[in-house]
Structures are given as structure tokens and as C-alpha cells.
C-alpha positions in Angstrom: 110.8 40.1 -21.1 107.2 39.4 -22.2 106.4 38.2 -25.7 104.7 41.5 -26.4 107.9 43.5 -25.3 109.9 41.2 -27.6 107.7 41.9 -30.5 107.8 45.6 -29.8 111.7 45.5 -30.1 111.2 43.9 -33.5 108.6 46.4 -34.8 110.3 49.6 -35.5 107.0 51.3 -35.4 106.7 50.5 -31.7 110.4 50.6 -30.8 110.7 54.2 -32.3 107.2 55.5 -31.5 107.6 59.1 -30.2 107.0 59.0 -26.3 106.5 62.8 -25.9 104.6 65.4 -28.1 107.9 67.2 -28.8 109.2 64.2 -30.7 106.1 63.9 -32.9 106.2 65.0 -36.5 103.0 67.0 -37.0 102.0 70.3 -38.6 102.9 73.2 -36.2 99.3 74.2 -35.5 98.3 70.6 -34.7 101.2 69.9 -32.5 100.6 73.3 -30.6 97.1 72.2 -29.7 98.3 69.0 -28.0 101.0 70.9 -26.2 98.5 73.2 -24.9 96.3 70.3 -23.6 99.3 69.1 -21.7 100.5 72.5 -20.4 96.9 73.2 -19.1 96.8 69.6 -17.7 93.3 69.3 -19.2 92.6 67.0 -22.1 89.1 67.1 -23.3 87.2 64.3 -24.9 88.8 64.0 -28.4 88.0 62.7 -31.9 91.3 62.5 -33.8 90.8 62.0 -37.6 92.9 61.5 -40.5 94.5 58.8 -42.7 96.3 55.7 -41.3 99.8 56.3 -40.0 99.6 60.2 -39.5 100.1 59.8 -35.7 96.7 59.8 -34.2 97.3 57.0 -31.6 100.9 58.1 -31.0 99.9 61.6 -30.0 97.1 60.3 -27.7 99.5 58.0 -26.0 102.3 60.7 -25.7 99.9 63.2 -24.3 98.6 60.8 -21.6 102.1 59.6 -20.9 103.4 63.2 -20.3 100.7 63.8 -17.8 101.1 60.4 -16.1 97.5 59.4 -16.7 96.1 55.9 -16.3 94.6 54.8 -19.6 93.1 51.9 -21.4 93.4 51.2 -25.2 90.7 49.3 -27.0 90.8 48.7 -30.8 87.4 49.3 -32.5 88.2 46.7 -35.3 88.7 43.9 -32.7 85.1 43.0 -31.7 84.4 45.8 -29.3 80.8 45.3 -28.3 78.2 46.1 -25.7 79.7 43.6 -23.2 83.0 45.2 -23.6 81.5 48.5 -22.5 79.5 47.1 -19.6 82.5 45.2 -18.1 85.9 46.4 -19.3 85.1 50.1 -19.9 82.7 50.5 -17.1 85.0 48.9 -14.5 88.0 51.0 -15.6 86.2 54.3 -16.0 84.4 54.1 -12.6 87.4 53.1 -10.5 89.6 55.8 -9.0 93.0 56.3 -10.7 96.2 54.8 -9.1 97.8 58.3 -9.7 94.9 60.2 -8.4 94.3 62.0 -11.7 91.8 61.7 -14.5 91.7 58.4 -16.4 91.2 58.0 -20.2 90.0 55.5 -22.7 91.4 55.4 -26.1 89.3 53.9 -28.8 91.6 53.3 -31.6 90.0 52.7 -35.1 86.7 54.0 -33.6 85.2 54.0 -37.1 84.8 50.3 -36.8 82.6 50.6 -33.7 79.1 49.5 -34.4 77.1 52.7 -35.1 73.8 51.0 -34.3 74.5 50.0 -30.7 78.1 50.5 -29.5 78.5 54.1 -30.5 75.1 55.3 -29.1 76.0 53.6 -25.8 79.3 55.3 -25.7 77.5 58.7 -25.7 76.0 57.8 -22.4 79.3 56.4 -21.0 81.0 59.8 -21.8 78.2 61.6 -19.8 78.1 59.1 -16.9 81.9 58.9 -16.3 82.7 62.6 -17.2 83.9 63.4 -13.6 86.5 60.7 -13.5 87.2 59.5 -17.1 87.8 61.1 -20.5 87.6 59.5 -24.0 89.8 59.8 -27.0 88.6 58.3 -30.3 90.9 57.7 -33.3 89.5 57.2 -36.8 90.3 57.3 -40.4 86.8 58.2 -41.6 85.0 60.8 -39.4 81.7 60.3 -41.3 81.4 56.8 -39.7 81.3 58.3 -36.2 77.7 59.3 -35.3 77.0 63.0 -34.6 76.2 62.5 -30.9 79.9 61.5 -30.3 81.1 64.2 -32.6 79.1 66.7 -30.5 80.7 65.4 -27.2 84.3 65.8 -28.5 86.8 68.2 -29.7 87.5 67.1 -33.3 91.1 67.5 -34.5 91.7 66.7 -38.2 95.2 65.5 -39.0 95.2 67.0 -42.5 97.8 69.5 -43.4 98.3 72.4 -45.9 100.5 71.4 -48.9 102.7 74.4 -48.0 103.7 72.5 -44.9 104.7 69.3 -46.8 108.4 70.2 -47.4 109.0 70.9 -43.8 107.3 67.7 -42.7 109.3 65.8 -45.3 112.6 67.1 -44.0 111.7 66.0 -40.4 110.7 62.6 -41.6 113.9 62.1 -43.5 116.0 63.1 -40.5 114.1 60.6 -38.3 114.7 57.9 -40.8 118.4 58.7 -41.0 118.5 58.6 -37.2 116.7 55.2 -37.0 118.8 53.6 -39.8 122.0 54.8 -38.1 120.9 53.2 -34.8 120.0 49.9 -36.5 123.2 50.0 -38.4 121.4 49.7 -41.8 123.3 50.8 -44.9 121.5 53.4 -46.9 122.0 56.2 -49.3 120.5 59.6 -48.5 119.2 60.0 -52.0 117.2 56.7 -51.6 115.7 57.8 -48.4 114.7 61.2 -49.6 113.0 59.7 -52.7 111.1 57.3 -50.5 110.1 60.1 -48.2 108.8 62.3 -51.2 106.6 59.5 -52.3 
């Protein structure tokens, strides 16, 4: 087992990350949009926006895994620069997929990508590799993504109506009970419910 695999067993966020769209906890309308992409076997270039921890990266991975797509993940906060695009992204995006389908690049935390040079260059990459590779960007602050990238992506905002909150809280509480049970952690339902409400 690799060091990364061992670390993922320790981090519950990875160990229990939903692997399919059906297991995610999202507002019904948002979840339905992703299910349709998978059902149609056609995922457009996407800009997924919303606060940290709402499931943007999880849903991107789940969609691509359900379709069996080859994909590469780059974290925008970890020094993604022009050389990264020229070598890593260009090499991946131009090569034929092992599975024969469309490939994807996920830019996680894309709002950290340099807006002066990296983001404008990505605009050209989206066009140049459109026949072979799609792009999914996740960000917390969509205003930090330049307009030319917005215009080349379908933007999905992970905000939700307050009327949906009680239903989502129930789903989160059930998931927490399930995880705590599997990990054999003692808890009280009241404490979990109070934390979920907060």
C-alpha cells in the first residue's frame, strides 16, 4: 500500500468521499444536473463554484469515475504555472485516452490560478484540445476567474435555498451516524444533530 493510500485511510474525508453521484449530499436540482451529464455521457466544460467543503471536487470525480473517464487533477493553489500547462496539461490533453473516451482536467481551487497569464492561456487550451479533452474548474470565489473562462464553461453554483436546509441536514446527520458506526466511535445522536445544525 502506498503512503498516499495509507494517508487516505486515515483521512475520513477521503475514506468516505462519495464515489458516485447518488451518494453525494446536494440540493436536488444541483444533483439532477450532474446525473443528466452522466446519463447523456456528455460532460461540458464546467466551472463549479461555492464555499469550501460543499462537494465541488467530489462531484467532479464522481461524474468522471461513473463514466470511466481518464482525468488529471491539478490544484491551483500549488504553483500551477505556464510550464505546468505547456508540459503536464498539454501532454495529457493531446494524448489519446486509454479507455477511448474523452479525457478531462480538473483544476481544483482554480481561483488561485494566476489571472494575468495562466488563466488567459487556459482559454486557448480549452479551444485547442476541445475534441479530445474537457476542463472542470472548481473555485470558492467565481469573481476571481476571468470572464473568457466563464464564457467557455457551464457555471454551476453550489448555493442552496434555505428551504432545502432541513432536508440536507437530515442527510448529513444520517451519513455521520453511518460513519461513526463503521469507525466504532461512541456518540450521542443529540450531539451530532447539534453539530450538523451549526
